[in-house]
N, C-alpha and C positions, 0 to 999 in steps of 0.2 A: 115442485122442482123446476118446472119450465119458467115460472115467474121469477124465481131467484136467478136463474141463468140469464134471462132477458135483462134483469136489473144490472147484473154484473157486466154484461156486454155493453150496456149503455154507459156505465161508468168508465170502462176502458176506452170507448169511443170519445167521450168527453175529454179524458186526459190526453189522448192522442191529438185531438184538435187543438187543445191548449198548447201543447208542446210544439206544434207545427207553426205557431204564430211567430213570424220573423219580421223585424223592422228593418227598413232600408235607411241608410244614412249617407249624406252627401260627402264626397271627397272634397278637400279644399279647392276652391275655385282656381282654375288656371294650372293645376298640377296634373301631370301624367304619373300615376302611382305604380311603383314596382310591386308585383304580386310574387311572393316567395313561397318556396316549398315547405317552409317552417317558420317559427316565430323568431326570426333574427336576420340581421344583415349578412351573416355568413352563409345563409341558405341560398340555393339557386334561384335566380329570377325565372319564373315560369312564363310570365307575360307582363305587359304594361297596360294599365287601364287608360282609356282615353280621357280627355279633359271633361270636367263637369258631369261625372257619373255618380250614381248612388250605388252603395254596396250593401248587401245583407250581412248581418252579423249573427252567425249561428252560435258561436261561443267565443270566449276570449281567454288568453293565456299569457303569462309573463314571458319575456324574452329580452333581446337586446334593447338597451335604452336608445331612443331616437328623439331628436329635436326636430319639430316641424311647426307648421303654422298654428297648431293648437296646443303648443307647449312641448314639454319634454315628458316622455312616457316610456315605460317598459312593457306596456300592454300591446298585444298583437291580436288583431281581429281575424277570426276564421271566416272567410267569405265563401268558401266552397270546400269540398273534400280535398285536403292537402294544400290549400291556398290561404296565405296569410298576408295581411297588410298592417303596417304600423298604425296604431290608433292616433298617433300624433298628427296624422294627415286626414283623419276622419272626424267630421263634426257630429259628435254624439251628444254634445251639450253637457258633458261631464268629464272630470279628470280621473274618474274611477271606472270601475266595471259597470257596463250597462246590459250585459248578457251573462249567462251562466259560464263558469269556468269550463274549458275544454277538458275532457277526461283522457 
């Protein structure tokens, strides 16, 4: 019984470590990027990122379409709890989703 429980705990630990892996992506050079409370330009600006920073992307969700240095996109990147930036300003190397969809 104990061996089975130990195996199950190891599997849970591995899944948690895998889910915790987050990549950081650079914001377009020279831009101070608005961080909003939701995935769209109608949401409140919470803060403004400094120039030449990298942001984590925890998940992505569709929202307001924005045109930026990396094209036109309706994808918004969740960079912290309740904080979103337009993917059109983040160099992910893709025009599509690079992270799981936000739930």
